C-alpha angles and dihedrals in degrees: 000000000000121000094197131059110274093216106033104021095235125125107305096215097129121091116227117208117227086213119023119237092258092052092043093057090048093052091045089062088066097053136080111243090245092061095053093106136100125247100206117207121231115190121200124217090250089064095254118122140204133189133227133188115243097177099238122113110266091225088063093058114138129187118202098217107112137065122248095250091056092042096048095034128042094359092054089046089054090051092049098049094051099035102092093048092042090053089055087052089051095047096049091244129147116262137173114221119199120205089262091052091052089051094049091047092051090049092050091049092048089051091053092048092053090050092044092054089062088072091068121098093205123068113304117241090229119077124214088257090054090055094045091049090051091050090051100044103026086217132112118261111276090240095053119104119206125183137170126223129194107228111152088197122138090208090067098038095105100013117141109183135169136188124182139179140181123253135185132220138162087278092056134254121351135177125230130187147189125209133196119200122187119218106177108271090003132068124201120211121199131182128186132215101013113211117210124345103333147354123304116272101343113139116229117267094012094110139026108250113225097172141066104027099012114212139184117265145161123247137251104039139185140285104053105217118236121223090255092052092049092048091047091052091047093048100035096123090062121346092203099047114106098227125179121278150087094299095131091080096057094069089064091058104037109099092223094042089236127097121240116247138163132058124017111283116241 
């Protein structure tokens, strides 16, 4: 875990919440009491991962990786300017998003992904330059893809899942990752870096694209994603790979008691 601010370089003594208190309480209303616990990811050096239960609500997770001026300044401003619309996403309420709203929400999600990646014990997908560029521009990286899905599924209400893999290019080895973040009735999907023209394995028109090229849109949208579709999107790098995330909860809500894996659902 870093001891200096990942954005500014100052002492990283302030704990950043993955969900703010306001959003955490909204998400908690979706969940049975027995599911209000955290499934903490432990990543081994060989790239495999396991989860353990630490007893704290997942929505209260904090990561000590930023300095107090960042946490209480521009990061808090990002939380505040997206909060009202994000609460409507969580509550399954209608909302109109302007192009500016879409850009702000994309920036907020990118910020959360950068912070989320500091939990990993293996190499972060984001370089120091990525973090400095985000601090300077307050915008997601140009080669990040961010989309929203309409799920209405309790099992994904507070999920925070990550898959990663190594890739190789002329410049050597690189890491890439996909993240799944549950927001009540809504699920956000993020991929970085995107190779080629678009994200890996996401069918056209299944999600609302926030980034790149943010646009105005009305929420909610069709289609409503099934649990199998959400799981496929979250696990699309490798459906059998036990990646880090809050996947213990879903077994309580799947009718068969077993998660759906395998080929993309229709």
